[in-house]
PyMOL Python script that loads the backbone (N, CA, C, O; Angstrom):
from pymol import cmd

cmd.read_pdbstr("""\
ATOM      1  N   MET A   1      99.528  90.838  94.903  1.00  0.00           N
ATOM      2  CA  MET A   1      99.491  89.558  95.601  1.00  0.00           C
ATOM      3  C   MET A   1     100.582  88.638  95.039  1.00  0.00           C
ATOM      4  O   MET A   1     100.809  88.586  93.831  1.00  0.00           O
ATOM      5  N   ASP A   2     101.227  87.940  95.916  1.00  0.00           N
ATOM      6  CA  ASP A   2     102.299  87.016  95.554  1.00  0.00           C
ATOM      7  C   ASP A   2     101.783  85.831  94.753  1.00  0.00           C
ATOM      8  O   ASP A   2     100.677  85.343  94.984  1.00  0.00           O
ATOM      9  N   LYS A   3     102.586  85.381  93.824  1.00  0.00           N
ATOM     10  CA  LYS A   3     102.273  84.169  93.070  1.00  0.00           C
ATOM     11  C   LYS A   3     102.449  82.968  93.994  1.00  0.00           C
ATOM     12  O   LYS A   3     103.459  82.860  94.689  1.00  0.00           O
ATOM     13  N   MET A   4     101.473  82.071  94.002  1.00  0.00           N
ATOM     14  CA  MET A   4     101.546  80.847  94.794  1.00  0.00           C
ATOM     15  C   MET A   4     102.251  79.786  93.951  1.00  0.00           C
ATOM     16  O   MET A   4     101.896  79.554  92.796  1.00  0.00           O
ATOM     17  N   MET A   5     103.265  79.140  94.557  1.00  0.00           N
ATOM     18  CA  MET A   5     104.080  78.172  93.838  1.00  0.00           C
ATOM     19  C   MET A   5     104.270  76.910  94.661  1.00  0.00           C
ATOM     20  O   MET A   5     104.332  76.955  95.890  1.00  0.00           O
ATOM     21  N   SER A   6     104.359  75.795  93.973  1.00  0.00           N
ATOM     22  CA  SER A   6     104.742  74.547  94.635  1.00  0.00           C
ATOM     23  C   SER A   6     106.264  74.541  94.773  1.00  0.00           C
ATOM     24  O   SER A   6     106.957  75.329  94.128  1.00  0.00           O
ATOM     25  N   LEU A   7     106.767  73.662  95.603  1.00  0.00           N
ATOM     26  CA  LEU A   7     108.219  73.534  95.730  1.00  0.00           C
ATOM     27  C   LEU A   7     108.845  73.099  94.403  1.00  0.00           C
ATOM     28  O   LEU A   7     109.936  73.548  94.050  1.00  0.00           O
ATOM     29  N   PHE A   8     108.158  72.232  93.679  1.00  0.00           N
ATOM     30  CA  PHE A   8     108.672  71.792  92.378  1.00  0.00           C
ATOM     31  C   PHE A   8     108.804  72.981  91.426  1.00  0.00           C
ATOM     32  O   PHE A   8     109.815  73.113  90.736  1.00  0.00           O
ATOM     33  N   GLU A   9     107.803  73.833  91.387  1.00  0.00           N
ATOM     34  CA  GLU A   9     107.853  75.005  90.508  1.00  0.00           C
ATOM     35  C   GLU A   9     108.994  75.939  90.924  1.00  0.00           C
ATOM     36  O   GLU A   9     109.696  76.482  90.071  1.00  0.00           O
ATOM     37  N   TYR A  10     109.173  76.121  92.212  1.00  0.00           N
ATOM     38  CA  TYR A  10     110.197  77.044  92.707  1.00  0.00           C
ATOM     39  C   TYR A  10     111.604  76.487  92.501  1.00  0.00           C
ATOM     40  O   TYR A  10     112.497  77.202  92.047  1.00  0.00           O
ATOM     41  N   LEU A  11     111.798  75.221  92.830  1.00  0.00           N
ATOM     42  CA  LEU A  11     113.128  74.615  92.778  1.00  0.00           C
ATOM     43  C   LEU A  11     113.493  74.059  91.398  1.00  0.00           C
ATOM     44  O   LEU A  11     114.670  73.916  91.067  1.00  0.00           O
ATOM     45  N   GLY A  12     112.474  73.751  90.607  1.00  0.00           N
ATOM     46  CA  GLY A  12     112.728  73.153  89.297  1.00  0.00           C
ATOM     47  C   GLY A  12     113.031  71.667  89.360  1.00  0.00           C
ATOM     48  O   GLY A  12     113.496  71.073  88.387  1.00  0.00           O
ATOM     49  N   LYS A  13     112.760  71.068  90.526  1.00  0.00           N
ATOM     50  CA  LYS A  13     112.975  69.626  90.708  1.00  0.00           C
ATOM     51  C   LYS A  13     112.134  69.171  91.900  1.00  0.00           C
ATOM     52  O   LYS A  13     111.710  69.998  92.707  1.00  0.00           O
ATOM     53  N   PRO A  14     111.887  67.865  92.020  1.00  0.00           N
ATOM     54  CA  PRO A  14     111.117  67.387  93.172  1.00  0.00           C
ATOM     55  C   PRO A  14     111.843  67.712  94.483  1.00  0.00           C
ATOM     56  O   PRO A  14     113.066  67.607  94.574  1.00  0.00           O
ATOM     57  N   ALA A  15     111.078  68.100  95.474  1.00  0.00           N
ATOM     58  CA  ALA A  15     111.662  68.493  96.764  1.00  0.00           C
ATOM     59  C   ALA A  15     111.809  67.307  97.712  1.00  0.00           C
ATOM     60  O   ALA A  15     112.725  67.281  98.533  1.00  0.00           O
ATOM     61  N   GLY A  16     110.932  66.345  97.606  1.00  0.00           N
ATOM     62  CA  GLY A  16     110.954  65.208  98.521  1.00  0.00           C
ATOM     63  C   GLY A  16     110.161  65.493  99.785  1.00  0.00           C
ATOM     64  O   GLY A  16     109.865  66.644 100.108  1.00  0.00           O
ATOM     65  N   ASN A  17     109.825  64.425 100.492  1.00  0.00           N
ATOM     66  CA  ASN A  17     108.981  64.543 101.683  1.00  0.00           C
ATOM     67  C   ASN A  17     109.652  65.313 102.812  1.00  0.00           C
ATOM     68  O   ASN A  17     109.003  66.127 103.468  1.00  0.00           O
ATOM     69  N   HIS A  18     110.935  65.072 103.051  1.00  0.00           N
ATOM     70  CA  HIS A  18     111.629  65.709 104.167  1.00  0.00           C
ATOM     71  C   HIS A  18     111.654  67.235 104.011  1.00  0.00           C
ATOM     72  O   HIS A  18     111.283  67.959 104.935  1.00  0.00           O
ATOM     73  N   LEU A  19     112.089  67.719 102.848  1.00  0.00           N
ATOM     74  CA  LEU A  19     112.130  69.159 102.611  1.00  0.00           C
ATOM     75  C   LEU A  19     110.721  69.734 102.594  1.00  0.00           C
ATOM     76  O   LEU A  19     110.491  70.827 103.111  1.00  0.00           O
ATOM     77  N   GLY A  20     109.783  69.012 102.006  1.00  0.00           N
ATOM     78  CA  GLY A  20     108.399  69.477 101.975  1.00  0.00           C
ATOM     79  C   GLY A  20     107.854  69.709 103.373  1.00  0.00           C
ATOM     80  O   GLY A  20     107.173  70.704 103.620  1.00  0.00           O
ATOM     81  N   LYS A  21     108.149  68.798 104.284  1.00  0.00           N
ATOM     82  CA  LYS A  21     107.688  68.938 105.666  1.00  0.00           C
ATOM     83  C   LYS A  21     108.371  70.128 106.342  1.00  0.00           C
ATOM     84  O   LYS A  21     107.722  70.880 107.071  1.00  0.00           O
ATOM     85  N   GLU A  22     109.677  70.307 106.108  1.00  0.00           N
ATOM     86  CA  GLU A  22     110.401  71.447 106.686  1.00  0.00           C
ATOM     87  C   GLU A  22     109.792  72.779 106.248  1.00  0.00           C
ATOM     88  O   GLU A  22     109.583  73.676 107.065  1.00  0.00           O
ATOM     89  N   VAL A  23     109.512  72.895 104.954  1.00  0.00           N
ATOM     90  CA  VAL A  23     108.953  74.138 104.421  1.00  0.00           C
ATOM     91  C   VAL A  23     107.551  74.362 104.982  1.00  0.00           C
ATOM     92  O   VAL A  23     107.211  75.483 105.361  1.00  0.00           O
ATOM     93  N   TYR A  24     106.744  73.321 105.039  1.00  0.00           N
ATOM     94  CA  TYR A  24     105.392  73.433 105.595  1.00  0.00           C
ATOM     95  C   TYR A  24     105.432  73.914 107.047  1.00  0.00           C
ATOM     96  O   TYR A  24     104.690  74.820 107.425  1.00  0.00           O
ATOM     97  N   LEU A  25     106.298  73.306 107.855  1.00  0.00           N
ATOM     98  CA  LEU A  25     106.393  73.704 109.262  1.00  0.00           C
ATOM     99  C   LEU A  25     106.896  75.136 109.405  1.00  0.00           C
ATOM    100  O   LEU A  25     106.436  75.868 110.281  1.00  0.00           O
ATOM    101  N   ALA A  26     107.828  75.539 108.559  1.00  0.00           N
ATOM    102  CA  ALA A  26     108.321  76.921 108.586  1.00  0.00           C
ATOM    103  C   ALA A  26     107.215  77.897 108.208  1.00  0.00           C
ATOM    104  O   ALA A  26     107.085  78.955 108.823  1.00  0.00           O
ATOM    105  N   ALA A  27     106.423  77.554 107.209  1.00  0.00           N
ATOM    106  CA  ALA A  27     105.319  78.423 106.786  1.00  0.00           C
ATOM    107  C   ALA A  27     104.302  78.573 107.915  1.00  0.00           C
ATOM    108  O   ALA A  27     103.825  79.675 108.189  1.00  0.00           O
ATOM    109  N   ARG A  28     103.979  77.472 108.557  1.00  0.00           N
ATOM    110  CA  ARG A  28     103.035  77.533 109.690  1.00  0.00           C
ATOM    111  C   ARG A  28     103.578  78.397 110.815  1.00  0.00           C
ATOM    112  O   ARG A  28     102.854  79.223 111.370  1.00  0.00           O
ATOM    113  N   SER A  29     104.853  78.211 111.157  1.00  0.00           N
ATOM    114  CA  SER A  29     105.412  78.954 112.290  1.00  0.00           C
ATOM    115  C   SER A  29     105.528  80.447 111.993  1.00  0.00           C
ATOM    116  O   SER A  29     105.458  81.262 112.913  1.00  0.00           O
ATOM    117  N   LYS A  30     105.705  80.817 110.727  1.00  0.00           N
ATOM    118  CA  LYS A  30     105.803  82.229 110.354  1.00  0.00           C
ATOM    119  C   LYS A  30     104.445  82.838 110.014  1.00  0.00           C
ATOM    120  O   LYS A  30     104.349  84.038 109.757  1.00  0.00           O
ATOM    121  N   GLY A  31     103.411  82.027 110.013  1.00  0.00           N
ATOM    122  CA  GLY A  31     102.081  82.525 109.674  1.00  0.00           C
ATOM    123  C   GLY A  31     101.920  82.843 108.194  1.00  0.00           C
ATOM    124  O   GLY A  31     101.063  83.639 107.813  1.00  0.00           O
ATOM    125  N   ALA A  32     102.750  82.216 107.361  1.00  0.00           N
ATOM    126  CA  ALA A  32     102.670  82.431 105.915  1.00  0.00           C
ATOM    127  C   ALA A  32     101.437  81.733 105.352  1.00  0.00           C
ATOM    128  O   ALA A  32     101.015  80.689 105.848  1.00  0.00           O
ATOM    129  N   ASN A  33     100.873  82.326 104.313  1.00  0.00           N
ATOM    130  CA  ASN A  33      99.756  81.680 103.625  1.00  0.00           C
ATOM    131  C   ASN A  33     100.261  80.454 102.895  1.00  0.00           C
ATOM    132  O   ASN A  33     101.387  80.432 102.399  1.00  0.00           O
ATOM    133  N   PHE A  34      99.428  79.441 102.832  1.00  0.00           N
ATOM    134  CA  PHE A  34      99.718  78.274 102.007  1.00  0.00           C
ATOM    135  C   PHE A  34      98.399  77.641 101.629  1.00  0.00           C
ATOM    136  O   PHE A  34      97.380  77.846 102.288  1.00  0.00           O
ATOM    137  N   SER A  35      98.430  76.876 100.568  1.00  0.00           N
ATOM    138  CA  SER A  35      97.216  76.204 100.114  1.00  0.00           C
ATOM    139  C   SER A  35      97.625  74.905  99.425  1.00  0.00           C
ATOM    140  O   SER A  35      98.806  74.566  99.350  1.00  0.00           O
ATOM    141  N   GLN A  36      96.634  74.199  98.933  1.00  0.00           N
ATOM    142  CA  GLN A  36      96.886  72.952  98.203  1.00  0.00           C
ATOM    143  C   GLN A  36      96.324  73.086  96.800  1.00  0.00           C
ATOM    144  O   GLN A  36      95.352  73.801  96.557  1.00  0.00           O
ATOM    145  N   ARG A  37      96.969  72.372  95.883  1.00  0.00           N
ATOM    146  CA  ARG A  37      96.499  72.353  94.501  1.00  0.00           C
ATOM    147  C   ARG A  37      96.692  70.937  93.973  1.00  0.00           C
ATOM    148  O   ARG A  37      97.681  70.278  94.293  1.00  0.00           O
ATOM    149  N   GLU A  38      95.765  70.484  93.183  1.00  0.00           N
ATOM    150  CA  GLU A  38      95.887  69.155  92.589  1.00  0.00           C
ATOM    151  C   GLU A  38      96.683  69.256  91.293  1.00  0.00           C
ATOM    152  O   GLU A  38      96.460  70.147  90.474  1.00  0.00           O
ATOM    153  N   VAL A  39      97.616  68.323  91.129  1.00  0.00           N
ATOM    154  CA  VAL A  39      98.409  68.260  89.902  1.00  0.00           C
ATOM    155  C   VAL A  39      98.329  66.855  89.329  1.00  0.00           C
ATOM    156  O   VAL A  39      98.088  65.883  90.045  1.00  0.00           O
ATOM    157  N   SER A  40      98.533  66.773  88.038  1.00  0.00           N
ATOM    158  CA  SER A  40      98.554  65.476  87.370  1.00  0.00           C
ATOM    159  C   SER A  40      99.554  65.559  86.227  1.00  0.00           C
ATOM    160  O   SER A  40      99.394  66.351  85.298  1.00  0.00           O
ATOM    161  N   ASN A  41     100.587  64.727  86.310  1.00  0.00           N
ATOM    162  CA  ASN A  41     101.569  64.641  85.242  1.00  0.00           C
ATOM    163  C   ASN A  41     102.065  63.196  85.189  1.00  0.00           C
ATOM    164  O   ASN A  41     101.673  62.388  86.032  1.00  0.00           O
ATOM    165  N   PRO A  42     102.904  62.855  84.236  1.00  0.00           N
ATOM    166  CA  PRO A  42     103.330  61.452  84.116  1.00  0.00           C
ATOM    167  C   PRO A  42     104.037  60.904  85.357  1.00  0.00           C
ATOM    168  O   PRO A  42     104.020  59.693  85.579  1.00  0.00           O
ATOM    169  N   LYS A  43     104.651  61.754  86.161  1.00  0.00           N
ATOM    170  CA  LYS A  43     105.401  61.277  87.330  1.00  0.00           C
ATOM    171  C   LYS A  43     104.624  61.338  88.632  1.00  0.00           C
ATOM    172  O   LYS A  43     104.941  60.602  89.567  1.00  0.00           O
ATOM    173  N   TYR A  44     103.600  62.209  88.719  1.00  0.00           N
ATOM    174  CA  TYR A  44     102.890  62.382  89.991  1.00  0.00           C
ATOM    175  C   TYR A  44     101.478  62.892  89.749  1.00  0.00           C
ATOM    176  O   TYR A  44     101.252  63.792  88.940  1.00  0.00           O
ATOM    177  N   THR A  45     100.545  62.303  90.462  1.00  0.00           N
ATOM    178  CA  THR A  45      99.170  62.787  90.474  1.00  0.00           C
ATOM    179  C   THR A  45      98.747  62.882  91.928  1.00  0.00           C
ATOM    180  O   THR A  45      98.854  61.917  92.683  1.00  0.00           O
ATOM    181  N   GLY A  46      98.269  64.045  92.307  1.00  0.00           N
ATOM    182  CA  GLY A  46      97.823  64.239  93.682  1.00  0.00           C
ATOM    183  C   GLY A  46      97.881  65.692  94.091  1.00  0.00           C
ATOM    184  O   GLY A  46      97.997  66.590  93.257  1.00  0.00           O
ATOM    185  N   MET A  47      97.798  65.904  95.391  1.00  0.00           N
ATOM    186  CA  MET A  47      97.790  67.249  95.939  1.00  0.00           C
ATOM    187  C   MET A  47      99.219  67.695  96.260  1.00  0.00           C
ATOM    188  O   MET A  47     100.042  66.902  96.716  1.00  0.00           O
ATOM    189  N   VAL A  48      99.493  68.968  96.015  1.00  0.00           N
ATOM    190  CA  VAL A  48     100.763  69.576  96.402  1.00  0.00           C
ATOM    191  C   VAL A  48     100.468  70.845  97.191  1.00  0.00           C
ATOM    192  O   VAL A  48      99.434  71.485  97.001  1.00  0.00           O
ATOM    193  N   MET A  49     101.382  71.192  98.066  1.00  0.00           N
ATOM    194  CA  MET A  49     101.263  72.432  98.816  1.00  0.00           C
ATOM    195  C   MET A  49     101.811  73.565  97.961  1.00  0.00           C
ATOM    196  O   MET A  49     102.758  73.378  97.197  1.00  0.00           O
ATOM    197  N   THR A  50     101.206  74.740  98.096  1.00  0.00           N
ATOM    198  CA  THR A  50     101.718  75.923  97.415  1.00  0.00           C
ATOM    199  C   THR A  50     101.930  77.015  98.454  1.00  0.00           C
ATOM    200  O   THR A  50     101.210  77.108  99.448  1.00  0.00           O
ATOM    201  N   TYR A  51     102.939  77.833  98.193  1.00  0.00           N
ATOM    202  CA  TYR A  51     103.348  78.897  99.114  1.00  0.00           C
ATOM    203  C   TYR A  51     103.593  80.164  98.314  1.00  0.00           C
ATOM    204  O   TYR A  51     103.860  80.092  97.115  1.00  0.00           O
ATOM    205  N   PRO A  52     103.508  81.327  98.955  1.00  0.00           N
ATOM    206  CA  PRO A  52     103.841  82.565  98.239  1.00  0.00           C
ATOM    207  C   PRO A  52     105.306  82.536  97.793  1.00  0.00           C
ATOM    208  O   PRO A  52     106.182  82.098  98.539  1.00  0.00           O
ATOM    209  N   GLU A  53     105.555  82.997  96.593  1.00  0.00           N
ATOM    210  CA  GLU A  53     106.913  83.004  96.056  1.00  0.00           C
ATOM    211  C   GLU A  53     107.870  83.765  96.975  1.00  0.00           C
ATOM    212  O   GLU A  53     109.019  83.356  97.139  1.00  0.00           O
ATOM    213  N   SER A  54     107.413  84.859  97.572  1.00  0.00           N
ATOM    214  CA  SER A  54     108.287  85.642  98.461  1.00  0.00           C
ATOM    215  C   SER A  54     108.675  84.839  99.707  1.00  0.00           C
ATOM    216  O   SER A  54     109.801  84.959 100.190  1.00  0.00           O
ATOM    217  N   PHE A  55     107.754  84.024 100.231  1.00  0.00           N
ATOM    218  CA  PHE A  55     108.084  83.178 101.374  1.00  0.00           C
ATOM    219  C   PHE A  55     109.144  82.148 100.984  1.00  0.00           C
ATOM    220  O   PHE A  55     110.107  81.940 101.722  1.00  0.00           O
ATOM    221  N   LEU A  56     108.971  81.503  99.827  1.00  0.00           N
ATOM    222  CA  LEU A  56     109.935  80.493  99.387  1.00  0.00           C
ATOM    223  C   LEU A  56     111.310  81.119  99.167  1.00  0.00           C
ATOM    224  O   LEU A  56     112.328  80.528  99.529  1.00  0.00           O
ATOM    225  N   LYS A  57     111.341  82.309  98.577  1.00  0.00           N
ATOM    226  CA  LYS A  57     112.627  82.990  98.366  1.00  0.00           C
ATOM    227  C   LYS A  57     113.295  83.285  99.710  1.00  0.00           C
ATOM    228  O   LYS A  57     114.487  83.031  99.880  1.00  0.00           O
ATOM    229  N   GLU A  58     112.543  83.812 100.646  1.00  0.00           N
ATOM    230  CA  GLU A  58     113.085  84.117 101.979  1.00  0.00           C
ATOM    231  C   GLU A  58     113.573  82.838 102.663  1.00  0.00           C
ATOM    232  O   GLU A  58     114.658  82.819 103.244  1.00  0.00           O
ATOM    233  N   TYR A  59     112.785  81.785 102.593  1.00  0.00           N
ATOM    234  CA  TYR A  59     113.135  80.521 103.243  1.00  0.00           C
ATOM    235  C   TYR A  59     114.443  79.960 102.682  1.00  0.00           C
ATOM    236  O   TYR A  59     115.360  79.634 103.436  1.00  0.00           O
ATOM    237  N   PHE A  60     114.523  79.850 101.360  1.00  0.00           N
ATOM    238  CA  PHE A  60     115.707  79.234 100.763  1.00  0.00           C
ATOM    239  C   PHE A  60     116.925  80.159 100.812  1.00  0.00           C
ATOM    240  O   PHE A  60     118.053  79.676 100.910  1.00  0.00           O
ATOM    241  N   ASP A  61     116.723  81.464 100.745  1.00  0.00           N
ATOM    242  CA  ASP A  61     117.849  82.398 100.908  1.00  0.00           C
ATOM    243  C   ASP A  61     118.447  82.257 102.299  1.00  0.00           C
ATOM    244  O   ASP A  61     119.668  82.276 102.454  1.00  0.00           O
ATOM    245  N   SER A  62     117.598  82.116 103.314  1.00  0.00           N
ATOM    246  CA  SER A  62     118.118  81.981 104.682  1.00  0.00           C
ATOM    247  C   SER A  62     118.822  80.642 104.864  1.00  0.00           C
ATOM    248  O   SER A  62     119.794  80.561 105.616  1.00  0.00           O
ATOM    249  N   LYS A  63     118.358  79.596 104.200  1.00  0.00           N
ATOM    250  CA  LYS A  63     119.022  78.290 104.263  1.00  0.00           C
ATOM    251  C   LYS A  63     120.400  78.369 103.608  1.00  0.00           C
ATOM    252  O   LYS A  63     121.363  77.798 104.120  1.00  0.00           O
ATOM    253  N   ASN A  64     120.496  79.068 102.487  1.00  0.00           N
ATOM    254  CA  ASN A  64     121.773  79.192 101.780  1.00  0.00           C
ATOM    255  C   ASN A  64     122.765  80.028 102.574  1.00  0.00           C
ATOM    256  O   ASN A  64     123.970  79.785 102.507  1.00  0.00           O
ATOM    257  N   ASP A  65     122.276  81.008 103.322  1.00  0.00           N
ATOM    258  CA  ASP A  65     123.155  81.854 104.135  1.00  0.00           C
ATOM    259  C   ASP A  65     123.792  81.077 105.277  1.00  0.00           C
ATOM    260  O   ASP A  65     124.865  81.452 105.749  1.00  0.00           O
ATOM    261  N   THR A  66     123.152  80.000 105.730  1.00  0.00           N
ATOM    262  CA  THR A  66     123.679  79.242 106.859  1.00  0.00           C
ATOM    263  C   THR A  66     124.536  78.056 106.420  1.00  0.00           C
ATOM    264  O   THR A  66     125.123  77.372 107.259  1.00  0.00           O
ATOM    265  N   GLN A  67     124.610  77.810 105.124  1.00  0.00           N
ATOM    266  CA  GLN A  67     125.416  76.700 104.618  1.00  0.00           C
ATOM    267  C   GLN A  67     126.877  77.126 104.535  1.00  0.00           C
ATOM    268  O   GLN A  67     127.160  78.219 104.045  1.00  0.00           O
ATOM    269  N   PRO A  68     127.804  76.310 104.993  1.00  0.00           N
ATOM    270  CA  PRO A  68     129.226  76.666 104.896  1.00  0.00           C
ATOM    271  C   PRO A  68     129.697  76.669 103.446  1.00  0.00           C
ATOM    272  O   PRO A  68     129.205  75.906 102.614  1.00  0.00           O
ATOM    273  N   GLU A  69     130.637  77.521 103.170  1.00  0.00           N
ATOM    274  CA  GLU A  69     131.240  77.560 101.821  1.00  0.00           C
ATOM    275  C   GLU A  69     132.005  76.256 101.589  1.00  0.00           C
ATOM    276  O   GLU A  69     132.767  75.820 102.452  1.00  0.00           O
ATOM    277  N   LYS A  70     131.807  75.645 100.443  1.00  0.00           N
ATOM    278  CA  LYS A  70     132.443  74.363 100.172  1.00  0.00           C
ATOM    279  C   LYS A  70     133.759  74.499  99.425  1.00  0.00           C
ATOM    280  O   LYS A  70     134.583  73.585  99.468  1.00  0.00           O
ATOM    281  N   ASP A  71     133.979  75.628  98.735  1.00  0.00           N
ATOM    282  CA  ASP A  71     135.197  75.729  97.959  1.00  0.00           C
ATOM    283  C   ASP A  71     136.150  76.790  98.516  1.00  0.00           C
ATOM    284  O   ASP A  71     136.701  77.598  97.768  1.00  0.00           O
ATOM    285  N   LEU A  72     136.331  76.777  99.816  1.00  0.00           N
ATOM    286  CA  LEU A  72     137.323  77.654 100.428  1.00  0.00           C
ATOM    287  C   LEU A  72     138.718  77.061 100.214  1.00  0.00           C
ATOM    288  O   LEU A  72     138.880  75.840 100.237  1.00  0.00           O
ATOM    289  N   PRO A  73     139.716  77.905 100.008  1.00  0.00           N
ATOM    290  CA  PRO A  73     141.051  77.384  99.713  1.00  0.00           C
ATOM    291  C   PRO A  73     141.789  76.845 100.922  1.00  0.00           C
ATOM    292  O   PRO A  73     142.911  76.362 100.772  1.00  0.00           O
ATOM    293  N   PHE A  74     141.217  76.903 102.106  1.00  0.00           N
ATOM    294  CA  PHE A  74     141.911  76.430 103.306  1.00  0.00           C
ATOM    295  C   PHE A  74     141.075  75.437 104.075  1.00  0.00           C
ATOM    296  O   PHE A  74     141.510  74.938 105.113  1.00  0.00           O
TER     297      PHE A  74
END
""", "prot")
cmd.dss("prot")
cmd.show_as("cartoon", "prot")
cmd.util.cbc("prot")
cmd.orient("prot")
C-alpha cells in the first residue's frame, strides 16, 4: 500500500491554497484515494489532505513534463 502524504511532506514546503485545490481536483478526477489528517505545528494547526505518494509523483512529474525549458541557449 502506498504511503499517504500531505503536499507539504511531498514538496518539502507549503503548497498554498491554489496548488492544493488543483491537486485535490486532479485526485478526484482520476479516482485516486485521498484522506484528511490533523496536524499541529508552530506555523499551522488544522486538517490537511493526504494523497498516495505514487499519485503525487505522477501528478508533479506530468506537470514538470509540460513546463518549458528555461535555460535553452536560443
